[in-house]
C-alpha positions as CSV (number, residue, x, y, z in Angstrom):
1,M,11.4,98.4,-41.8
2,Y,14.2,96.8,-43.8
3,H,16.6,98.8,-45.9
4,K,19.9,98.0,-47.7
5,V,23.0,99.7,-46.3
6,N,26.4,100.7,-47.7
7,S,28.9,97.8,-47.5
8,S,31.7,100.2,-46.3
9,V,30.1,100.9,-42.9
10,I,30.6,99.0,-39.6
11,R,27.8,96.4,-39.5
12,A,26.6,95.2,-36.1
13,G,24.0,93.2,-34.4
14,I,22.0,93.0,-31.2
15,Y,21.5,89.8,-29.1
16,I,18.9,89.4,-26.4
17,H,19.2,86.4,-24.1
18,V,16.0,85.0,-22.7
19,P,17.0,82.2,-20.3
20,F,13.6,80.5,-19.7
21,C,13.1,76.8,-20.7
22,T,10.3,74.4,-19.8
23,V,12.9,71.6,-19.5
24,R,16.7,71.7,-19.2
25,C,18.2,69.4,-21.8
26,M,20.8,67.0,-20.5
27,Y,23.5,68.1,-22.8
28,C,23.0,71.9,-22.6
29,D,25.5,74.1,-20.8
30,F,23.9,77.4,-21.7
31,Y,22.5,79.5,-18.8
32,T,18.8,78.6,-18.5
33,I,16.2,78.5,-15.8
34,T,12.9,76.8,-15.4
35,Y,10.1,78.8,-17.0
36,E,7.6,80.4,-14.5
37,K,5.1,82.9,-15.9
38,N,5.3,85.1,-12.8
39,S,9.0,85.6,-13.4
40,I,8.5,87.4,-16.7
41,P,7.5,90.9,-15.5
42,Q,10.7,91.2,-13.3
43,F,12.8,90.0,-16.2
44,L,11.3,92.4,-18.6
45,N,11.7,95.4,-16.2
46,A,15.4,94.4,-15.7
47,I,16.3,94.0,-19.4
48,V,14.5,97.3,-20.3
49,S,16.6,99.0,-17.6
50,E,19.8,97.4,-18.9
51,I,19.1,98.6,-22.4
52,E,18.2,102.1,-21.3
53,R,21.4,102.4,-19.2
54,C,23.8,101.1,-21.9
55,E,26.2,104.0,-22.7
56,L,28.2,102.3,-25.5
57,D,28.8,104.7,-28.4
58,T,27.2,103.0,-31.5
59,L,26.8,106.1,-33.7
60,N,29.1,104.7,-36.3
61,W,27.4,101.3,-36.4
62,I,24.8,100.1,-38.8
63,I,22.7,97.6,-36.8
64,D,21.3,95.2,-39.3
65,T,20.5,92.1,-37.3
66,L,18.5,91.4,-34.1
67,F,18.6,87.9,-32.6
68,I,16.4,86.8,-29.6
69,G,17.9,83.6,-28.3
70,G,18.0,81.5,-25.1
71,G,16.8,79.4,-23.5
72,T,13.5,79.4,-25.3
73,P,12.6,83.0,-26.0
74,S,9.3,82.0,-27.7
75,L,8.0,81.2,-24.2
76,L,7.5,85.0,-24.0
77,D,4.3,86.2,-25.6
78,S,4.4,88.8,-28.4
79,K,3.5,91.6,-26.0
80,S,6.6,90.8,-24.0
81,I,8.7,90.7,-27.1
82,E,7.2,94.0,-28.1
83,V,8.2,95.6,-24.8
84,I,11.9,94.7,-25.6
85,L,11.6,95.8,-29.2
86,K,10.2,99.2,-28.2
87,V,13.0,100.0,-25.8
88,L,15.5,99.0,-28.4
89,Q,13.9,101.2,-31.0
90,K,13.9,104.1,-28.5
91,N,17.6,103.7,-27.9
92,Y,19.0,102.5,-31.2
93,D,18.4,103.0,-34.9
94,L,16.8,99.8,-36.1
95,S,15.8,101.1,-39.5
96,N,18.5,99.1,-41.2
97,I,17.5,95.7,-39.7
98,Q,17.6,93.1,-42.4
99,E,17.3,90.0,-40.3
100,F,15.3,89.6,-37.1
101,T,15.5,86.1,-35.6
102,I,13.8,84.4,-32.7
103,E,14.5,80.8,-31.5
104,I,11.5,78.5,-30.9
105,N,11.1,74.9,-29.9
106,P,8.7,72.5,-31.6
107,G,5.3,72.4,-30.0
108,E,5.8,75.6,-27.9
109,S,4.5,78.2,-30.3
110,S,0.9,78.3,-31.6
111,L,-0.1,79.6,-35.1
112,H,-1.6,82.7,-33.4
113,Q,1.7,83.4,-31.6
114,L,3.8,82.9,-34.7
115,R,1.5,85.3,-36.6
116,N,2.0,87.9,-33.8
117,F,5.8,87.4,-34.0
118,R,5.7,88.0,-37.8
119,G,3.6,91.1,-37.2
120,L,6.3,92.5,-35.0
121,G,8.8,92.4,-37.9
122,I,10.5,89.1,-37.0
123,N,11.4,87.6,-40.3
124,R,13.5,84.6,-39.4
125,I,12.9,81.7,-37.0
126,S,15.3,79.0,-35.8
127,I,13.6,75.8,-34.8
128,G,15.4,73.5,-32.3
129,V,14.6,70.2,-33.9
130,Q,17.8,68.4,-32.9
131,S,16.6,65.0,-34.1
132,L,13.7,63.2,-35.9
133,E,14.3,60.0,-34.0
134,P,11.9,59.5,-31.0
135,E,14.4,57.5,-29.0
136,L,17.1,60.1,-29.5
137,L,14.8,62.9,-28.6
138,K,14.0,61.0,-25.4
139,F,17.7,60.5,-24.6
140,L,18.4,64.2,-25.2
141,T,15.4,65.0,-22.8
142,R,13.8,67.0,-25.5
143,N,10.1,67.4,-24.7
144,H,8.7,67.6,-28.2
145,S,7.5,64.9,-30.6
146,I,8.1,64.4,-34.3
147,D,4.5,65.6,-35.0
148,D,5.3,68.8,-33.0
149,I,8.2,69.5,-35.4
150,Y,6.0,69.2,-38.6
151,K,3.2,71.1,-37.0
152,T,5.4,74.0,-35.8
153,Y,7.1,74.2,-39.2
154,N,3.7,74.2,-41.1
155,H,2.4,76.9,-38.8
156,A,5.5,79.0,-39.4
157,R,4.9,78.8,-43.1
158,I,1.3,79.7,-42.7
159,A,2.3,82.7,-40.5
160,G,4.4,84.0,-43.3
161,F,7.9,82.9,-42.4
162,D,10.1,82.1,-45.5
163,N,13.4,82.2,-43.7
164,I,13.4,79.2,-41.4
165,N,16.4,77.4,-39.9
166,F,16.5,74.0,-38.4
167,D,19.0,73.2,-35.6
168,L,20.1,69.5,-35.8
169,L,22.5,67.4,-33.8
170,Y,24.7,64.5,-34.8
171,N,27.2,62.2,-33.0
172,I,24.5,61.5,-30.4
173,P,25.0,58.3,-28.3
174,G,23.0,55.6,-30.0
175,Q,22.8,57.4,-33.3
176,T,23.9,55.8,-36.5
177,I,24.9,57.4,-39.8
178,E,21.9,55.7,-41.4
179,Q,19.5,57.5,-39.0
180,W,21.3,60.8,-39.6
181,K,21.0,60.4,-43.3
182,R,17.3,59.7,-42.9
183,N,16.9,62.8,-40.8
184,L,18.6,64.9,-43.4
185,E,16.4,63.5,-46.1
186,R,13.3,64.4,-44.2
187,I,14.5,67.9,-43.3
188,I,15.5,68.6,-46.9
189,M,12.0,67.7,-48.1
190,L,10.6,70.5,-46.0
191,D,12.8,73.0,-48.0
192,P,14.0,75.2,-45.1
193,A,16.2,78.2,-46.0
194,H,19.0,77.1,-43.7
195,I,20.3,74.1,-41.7
196,S,22.6,74.3,-38.7
197,A,24.1,70.9,-38.1
198,Y,26.2,70.6,-34.9
199,A,28.3,67.8,-33.5
200,L,27.1,67.0,-30.0
201,I,29.7,68.2,-27.6
202,V,30.2,66.7,-24.1
203,E,30.3,69.8,-21.9
204,K,31.4,69.7,-18.3
205,G,28.7,70.2,-15.7
206,T,26.0,68.6,-17.8
207,E,24.2,65.3,-17.2
208,L,25.6,64.0,-20.5
209,H,29.2,64.6,-19.2
210,Q,28.4,62.6,-16.1
211,L,27.0,59.7,-18.1
212,V,30.0,59.6,-20.4
213,H,32.4,60.0,-17.4
214,D,30.7,57.0,-15.6
215,G,30.9,54.9,-18.8
216,K,27.1,54.6,-19.0
217,V,27.0,56.0,-22.6
218,S,29.6,56.6,-25.3
219,I,29.8,59.1,-28.1
220,P,29.8,57.3,-31.5
221,G,32.0,57.8,-34.5
222,D,35.6,59.0,-34.7
223,P,37.0,61.0,-31.7
224,D,37.3,64.1,-33.8
225,G,33.9,63.6,-35.5
226,T,35.3,63.8,-39.0
227,T,33.2,61.0,-40.4
228,W,30.0,62.7,-39.4
229,L,31.2,66.1,-40.6
230,S,32.5,65.0,-44.0
231,F,29.3,63.0,-44.6
232,T,27.1,65.9,-43.5
233,T,28.9,68.4,-45.7
234,K,28.8,66.3,-48.8
235,Y,25.2,65.2,-48.4
236,L,23.8,68.7,-47.8
237,S,26.0,70.1,-50.6
238,D,24.7,67.5,-53.0
239,H,21.1,68.6,-52.1
240,G,21.5,72.3,-52.6
241,F,22.6,73.4,-49.1
242,S,26.0,75.1,-49.5
243,P,28.4,75.1,-46.5
244,Y,29.6,78.6,-45.6
245,E,30.8,77.8,-42.1
246,I,31.6,74.4,-40.6
247,S,28.2,73.9,-39.0
248,S,26.1,76.1,-41.3
249,F,24.4,75.2,-44.6
250,T,22.3,77.5,-46.7
251,Q,20.2,77.8,-49.8
252,P,21.4,80.6,-52.0
253,G,21.4,84.0,-50.3
254,Q,20.1,82.7,-46.9
255,E,23.2,82.8,-44.8
256,C,22.6,83.8,-41.1
257,R,23.6,87.4,-41.1
258,H,23.7,87.6,-37.3
259,N,26.1,84.7,-37.0
260,L,28.3,86.3,-39.7
261,H,28.8,89.2,-37.3
262,Y,30.3,86.9,-34.8
263,W,32.5,85.1,-37.3
264,R,33.7,88.3,-39.0
265,M,34.5,89.9,-35.6
266,E,31.9,92.6,-36.0
267,P,30.3,94.3,-33.0
268,C,27.3,92.9,-31.2
269,L,25.4,94.4,-28.3
270,A,24.1,91.9,-25.9
271,F,21.5,92.1,-23.1
272,G,20.1,89.7,-20.6
273,P,21.6,87.3,-18.0
274,S,24.8,85.5,-19.3
275,A,24.7,87.5,-22.6
276,H,28.1,88.0,-24.3
277,G,28.8,91.2,-26.2
278,F,31.6,92.7,-28.3
279,D,32.3,96.3,-29.5
280,G,35.1,95.6,-31.9
281,H,37.9,95.8,-29.2
282,R,36.3,94.6,-25.9
283,R,34.4,91.5,-25.0
284,W,32.1,91.3,-22.0
285,K,29.8,88.8,-20.3
286,N,26.8,89.4,-18.0
287,V,26.3,87.5,-14.8
288,S,24.9,84.0,-15.2
289,S,22.3,84.1,-12.5
290,M,18.8,85.5,-12.9
291,Q,18.6,86.6,-9.3
292,D,22.1,88.3,-9.4
293,Y,21.1,89.9,-12.7
294,L,17.8,91.3,-11.2
295,D,19.6,92.4,-8.0
296,K,22.4,94.3,-9.9
297,I,19.9,96.0,-12.2
298,K,17.7,96.9,-9.2
299,N,20.7,98.4,-7.3
300,G,21.7,100.5,-10.3
301,E,24.8,98.3,-11.0
302,S,26.1,96.9,-14.2
303,P,25.3,93.2,-14.8
304,V,28.7,92.8,-16.5
305,V,31.0,90.4,-14.5
306,F,33.8,89.9,-17.0
307,T,35.5,92.1,-19.6
308,E,38.5,91.5,-21.8
309,E,40.3,94.2,-23.8
310,L,41.7,92.7,-27.0
311,N,44.9,93.9,-28.5
312,Y,45.7,93.6,-32.2
313,K,47.2,90.2,-31.8
314,N,44.2,88.9,-29.9
315,I,41.8,90.3,-32.6
316,L,44.0,88.8,-35.4
317,N,44.1,85.4,-33.8
318,E,40.3,85.4,-33.3
319,K,39.8,86.5,-36.9
320,V,42.0,83.6,-38.1
321,G,40.2,81.2,-35.8
322,F,36.8,82.2,-36.9
323,G,37.8,83.0,-40.5
324,I,39.1,79.6,-41.5
325,R,35.9,78.0,-40.3
326,M,34.1,79.9,-43.1
327,T,34.4,79.2,-46.8
328,E,35.2,82.9,-47.4
329,G,38.4,82.4,-45.3
330,V,40.7,85.2,-44.1
331,D,41.6,88.3,-46.1
332,L,45.3,88.7,-45.6
333,K,45.3,92.1,-47.2
334,K,43.5,93.5,-44.2
335,I,46.2,92.3,-41.8
336,Q,48.9,94.8,-40.7
337,Q,52.6,94.4,-40.2
338,P,54.4,93.0,-38.3
339,E,51.6,90.6,-37.5
340,L,51.2,89.7,-41.1
341,S,54.8,88.5,-41.4
342,M,54.4,86.4,-38.2
343,L,51.2,84.9,-39.5
344,K,52.9,84.0,-42.9
345,L,55.7,82.3,-41.0
346,N,53.2,80.2,-39.1
347,L,51.4,79.6,-42.4
348,E,54.5,78.2,-44.0
349,K,55.0,75.8,-41.0
350,S,51.3,74.8,-41.0
351,E,51.3,74.0,-44.7
352,K,54.0,71.4,-44.0
353,M,52.2,70.1,-41.0
354,W,48.8,69.9,-42.7
355,P,49.5,68.9,-46.4
356,G,46.6,69.5,-48.7
357,C,44.6,71.3,-46.0
358,I,45.4,74.9,-46.5
359,V,44.6,77.0,-49.6
360,K,46.0,80.5,-50.3
361,N,44.5,82.3,-53.3
362,N,44.9,86.0,-54.1
363,E,46.0,86.8,-50.6
364,H,43.1,84.9,-49.2
365,L,43.6,82.1,-46.6
366,K,41.1,79.2,-46.7
367,L,40.9,75.6,-45.8
368,S,40.3,72.8,-48.3
369,E,37.5,70.2,-47.9
370,K,40.1,68.1,-46.2
371,G,41.4,70.9,-44.0
372,I,38.0,72.0,-42.8
373,L,37.8,68.7,-40.9
374,F,40.7,69.8,-38.8
375,A,39.9,73.5,-38.6
376,D,40.3,73.9,-34.8
377,S,43.7,72.3,-34.7
378,I,45.0,74.2,-37.8
379,A,43.7,77.5,-36.2
380,V,45.9,76.9,-33.2
381,D,49.0,76.3,-35.3
382,L,48.3,79.5,-37.3
383,M,47.8,81.8,-34.3
384,I,50.6,84.2,-33.4
385,G,52.1,84.4,-30.0
């Protein structure tokens, strides 16, 4: 099923959003709903219809990644995943898929289910570990145990998964650097292919935001999280996990291809409630309500509720914003005039504002180890008006 493709073609991905969760985590602002088994048939019928009705011209795309996320998509059984896969195969050329990911939570996927997923061609799983500290899991309202983490990981290995990612959180209220180091040590011992380490962000509308607002909990560390990030980057680098994006660390050759599509501003189809897509020039977002999504599909309407046409400046600014988060940086040779001159003017100003943070080699713009700690702020200063 997997073939190598020519590097000169437009690479693209497909994202499927499955919003079901057994428990809504107190920090999460993604669109999710409580899992009910009798809701699955309606959801499947709707997403099949959405995929069949999509009229976007993808003939010049090479679709090489497929990512099923959520929510907790592993709450769907393999037969349900197969329904989605078959309609995708009917409507798109999936013969070039190199990476096929599904997200799972510890304790919610049996060995039998994981074997079935592997049998469908899924070759990468992302496990939502978040923490290996029981008290922090409880605070985060995660409903899995430490034993669940190890059991799910071992089952994934037995099922034939070599490409496994762990999602981890740091900067959690009550968390210490010592705990974080211990967590990283234990994760590294499991020898995953990839580690995603995210700073916990206080998002409006979440239970966590209310707790912080009321002064009941506080976020540890420096306000910008640099202590956590610098420690994490050095520790994982020293143990064989190279950073290729601010939150992403990989063993050799195991970068997440699907996420690279996002960061490189490459097209990505997206289906399901609240899914976000991009065709290279236009972004869109589906409605963030299961009932509205079902109703729109049933009535023959598009579930898209927001679209944004990007001009060249918009695209350039996003390429800079995403690009400097990656170790590969931004290729200035691919930027046209007059925007290149405007960017270089901002670059000169930013180099003075951020000494020792910006590196320019062979017409490639990158950030130094120091600069990566301030990537978001530097990106704003580099963007053209």
